[in-house]
Backbone as CSV, one residue per row, in Angstrom:
resi,resn,N_x,N_y,N_z,CA_x,CA_y,CA_z,C_x,C_y,C_z
1,MET,-6.548,9.121,-5.032,-5.492,10.011,-4.473,-3.832,9.364,-4.565
2,LYS,-3.291,10.251,-5.103,-1.830,9.675,-5.554,-0.777,10.549,-4.597
3,ILE,-0.066,9.729,-4.000,1.107,10.088,-3.107,2.358,9.325,-3.433
4,HIS,3.391,10.125,-3.010,4.696,9.313,-3.596,5.371,8.704,-1.987
5,VAL,5.668,7.525,-1.891,6.077,7.056,-0.850,7.604,6.712,-0.871
6,ASN,8.367,6.914,-0.122,9.893,6.468,0.267,9.790,5.460,1.345
7,LEU,10.305,4.496,0.953,10.500,3.310,1.641,12.026,2.964,1.961
8,GLY,12.742,3.709,1.682,14.324,3.637,1.957,14.832,3.172,3.263
9,GLY,13.858,3.974,4.243,14.504,3.660,5.351,14.200,2.604,6.460
10,ILE,13.614,1.527,5.751,13.103,0.377,6.368,13.419,-0.846,5.359
11,PRO,14.627,-1.354,5.498,15.165,-2.473,4.769,14.088,-3.472,4.233
12,ILE,13.391,-4.023,5.120,12.554,-5.199,4.809,11.376,-4.890,3.695
13,LEU,11.050,-3.437,3.842,10.128,-2.927,2.758,10.769,-2.819,1.667
14,PHE,12.239,-2.445,1.489,12.890,-2.327,0.203,13.210,-3.677,-0.199
15,LYS,13.245,-4.736,0.649,13.716,-5.995,0.124,12.344,-6.641,-0.451
16,THR,11.259,-6.322,0.128,10.048,-6.845,-0.369,9.438,-6.342,-1.729
17,LEU,9.786,-4.922,-1.780,9.229,-4.242,-2.935,10.416,-4.043,-3.961
18,LYS,11.455,-4.188,-3.740,12.754,-4.189,-4.661,12.670,-3.012,-5.181
19,ARG,12.361,-1.817,-4.235,12.625,-0.354,-4.630,12.518,0.339,-3.409
20,LYS,13.013,1.620,-3.711,13.230,2.537,-2.472,11.947,3.382,-2.464
21,GLU,11.440,3.690,-3.613,10.242,4.794,-3.610,9.144,4.007,-4.572
22,LEU,7.985,4.526,-4.519,6.847,4.315,-5.398,5.642,5.358,-5.364
23,ASP,5.084,5.550,-6.293,3.758,6.396,-6.121,2.668,5.450,-6.043
24,VAL,1.912,5.925,-5.108,0.788,4.894,-4.790,-0.648,5.801,-4.963
25,GLU,-1.515,5.169,-5.886,-2.790,5.706,-6.201,-3.683,4.731,-5.391
26,PHE,-4.524,5.343,-4.438,-5.339,4.549,-3.571,-6.542,5.336,-3.118
27,SER,-7.876,4.891,-2.942,-8.906,5.379,-2.804,-9.226,5.948,-1.232
28,GLY,-8.372,5.920,-0.468,-8.644,6.108,1.001,-8.361,7.700,1.008
29,ALA,-7.848,8.197,2.394,-7.794,9.427,2.634,-6.907,9.768,3.965
30,THR,-6.602,8.447,4.599,-5.779,8.520,5.924,-4.469,7.438,5.561
31,LEU,-3.547,7.697,6.680,-2.431,6.977,6.599,-2.814,5.567,6.905
32,ARG,-3.853,5.277,7.683,-4.349,3.997,7.806,-4.917,3.259,6.511
33,ASP,-5.566,4.180,5.786,-6.082,3.352,4.437,-4.964,3.277,3.565
34,LEU,-3.810,4.200,3.768,-2.741,3.941,2.673,-1.862,2.640,3.233
35,ILE,-1.798,2.286,4.295,-1.197,1.241,4.945,-1.924,-0.308,4.450
36,ASP,-3.286,-0.031,4.677,-4.281,-1.162,4.510,-4.078,-1.289,3.141
37,ASP,-4.075,-0.340,2.164,-3.744,-0.654,0.635,-2.573,-1.231,0.542
38,LEU,-1.539,-0.783,0.804,-0.006,-1.353,0.740,0.001,-2.851,1.061
39,VAL,-0.862,-3.141,2.288,-0.920,-4.495,2.778,-1.553,-5.396,1.841
40,ARG,-2.846,-5.012,1.183,-3.552,-5.445,0.438,-2.459,-5.786,-1.049
41,ARG,-2.089,-5.090,-1.390,-1.104,-5.098,-2.533,-0.003,-6.036,-2.407
42,TYR,0.791,-6.055,-1.333,2.214,-6.344,-1.186,1.965,-7.397,-0.032
43,GLY,1.150,-7.785,0.617,1.059,-8.806,1.636,1.600,-8.518,3.132
44,MET,1.742,-9.478,3.887,2.220,-9.513,5.137,3.548,-9.042,5.471
45,PRO,4.383,-9.388,4.750,5.785,-8.439,5.223,5.507,-6.692,5.470
46,ILE,4.568,-6.200,4.379,4.494,-4.727,4.863,3.759,-4.505,5.894
47,LYS,2.824,-5.304,6.350,2.141,-5.486,7.813,2.928,-5.726,8.906
48,LYS,3.893,-6.516,8.987,4.811,-6.797,9.886,5.959,-5.857,10.005
49,ALA,6.112,-5.116,8.821,7.467,-4.110,8.872,6.996,-2.992,9.707
50,LEU,5.542,-2.423,9.373,5.094,-1.500,9.752,4.232,-0.956,10.985
51,LEU,3.511,-2.330,11.290,2.578,-2.124,12.398,2.864,-2.853,13.615
52,ASP,2.340,-2.354,14.912,2.696,-3.304,15.848,1.249,-4.152,16.066
53,SER,1.307,-5.034,17.179,0.361,-5.989,17.277,-1.217,-5.451,17.563
54,SER,-1.584,-4.047,17.855,-2.727,-3.359,18.199,-3.190,-2.728,16.622
55,GLY,-2.271,-2.915,15.564,-2.722,-2.352,14.246,-2.279,-0.877,13.979
56,ASP,-1.325,-0.424,15.089,-1.052,1.166,14.729,0.638,1.301,14.168
57,VAL,0.973,2.087,13.725,2.410,2.137,13.135,3.352,1.956,14.456
58,ASP,4.252,0.937,14.157,5.039,0.609,15.358,5.902,1.876,15.942
59,LEU,6.048,1.916,17.039,6.816,3.109,17.763,8.089,3.258,17.251
60,GLU,8.701,2.240,16.606,10.100,2.419,16.344,10.017,2.825,14.694
61,ILE,9.094,3.302,14.114,9.009,3.641,12.762,8.725,5.135,12.744
62,ARG,9.440,5.863,12.250,9.224,7.181,12.152,8.491,7.445,10.771
63,VAL,7.328,8.400,10.896,6.440,8.475,9.490,6.773,10.296,9.304
64,VAL,7.236,10.336,8.046,7.378,11.908,7.821,6.584,12.239,6.792
65,ARG,5.802,13.239,6.717,4.965,13.681,5.487,5.315,14.990,5.249
66,ASN,5.859,15.397,4.205,6.319,16.704,3.596,7.326,17.103,4.475
67,ASN,8.152,16.464,4.735,9.618,16.823,5.662,9.047,17.216,7.176
68,VAL,7.686,16.733,7.707,7.475,16.924,8.907,7.226,15.646,9.738
69,TYR,7.910,15.425,10.748,7.360,14.042,11.451,6.032,13.962,11.770
70,LEU,5.212,13.134,11.828,4.057,13.068,12.316,4.307,12.054,13.546
71,THR,3.403,12.810,14.569,3.532,12.066,16.037,2.269,11.544,16.646
72,GLU,1.297,12.308,16.957,-0.015,11.839,17.886,-1.230,11.453,16.452
73,ASP,-1.646,10.468,16.815,-2.844,10.099,16.109,-2.508,9.820,14.326
74,ARG,-1.115,9.386,14.320,-0.658,9.485,13.149,-1.332,8.455,12.034
75,MET,-1.835,7.418,12.570,-2.798,6.686,11.503,-4.008,7.391,11.239
76,ASP,-4.547,8.436,11.808,-5.641,8.887,11.103,-5.323,10.574,10.563
77,VAL,-3.975,10.574,10.317,-3.677,11.858,9.858,-4.380,11.794,8.271
78,ILE,-5.064,13.005,7.909,-5.744,12.887,6.446,-4.394,13.442,5.489
79,LEU,-4.275,12.545,4.290,-3.227,12.692,3.491,-4.042,13.442,2.419
80,GLN,-2.971,14.306,1.429,-3.451,15.057,0.363,-2.919,14.556,-1.010
81,GLU,-3.457,15.001,-1.962,-2.858,14.476,-3.359,-1.622,15.459,-3.347
82,GLY,-0.576,14.272,-3.909,0.714,14.882,-4.207,1.745,14.722,-2.829
83,ASP,1.312,14.454,-1.771,1.972,14.435,-0.293,3.258,13.455,-0.601
84,ILE,4.179,13.592,0.008,5.399,13.089,0.038,5.464,12.400,1.337
85,LEU,5.470,11.049,1.512,5.522,10.229,2.646,6.777,9.397,2.667
86,ALA,7.493,9.467,4.018,8.680,8.650,4.093,8.378,7.863,5.208
87,PHE,8.910,6.559,5.361,9.006,5.456,6.828,10.270,5.267,6.836
88,ARG,10.914,5.687,8.145,12.022,5.604,8.587,12.116,4.607,9.989
89,GLY,13.100,3.963,10.002,13.541,3.177,10.980,14.089,4.126,12.235
90,ALA,13.872,3.957,13.320,14.372,4.656,14.664,15.737,4.533,14.628
91,SER,16.281,5.811,14.882,17.832,5.748,14.860,18.172,6.142,16.040
C-alpha cells in the first residue's frame, strides 16, 4: 500500500529524514504497521519522536488522516491506498 506522509509538524522527523513529506509504500494495513515500517527504515529517532514508552503514539502528537484528526485507537486505524497522513506536534 502507498500513502503520503507529511512530517513537517515534528521538527525531529524533518531533521532525521531531511524532508517534510514522503510517499511510503509498505505491506501493512494500520498506523502501527506504518510506524513500525518507518522505524525499520529510519531508526530510533522516528520511534523516539512518535511513540511513548508503551509503544503508542505519544499523546502530544496529533495524527491527521485525510484532514480528520485520529483520536481513539489510532494505532489500529486501518489505512487505505492513497491516504494522506500528517504528524503534528501539540500546539
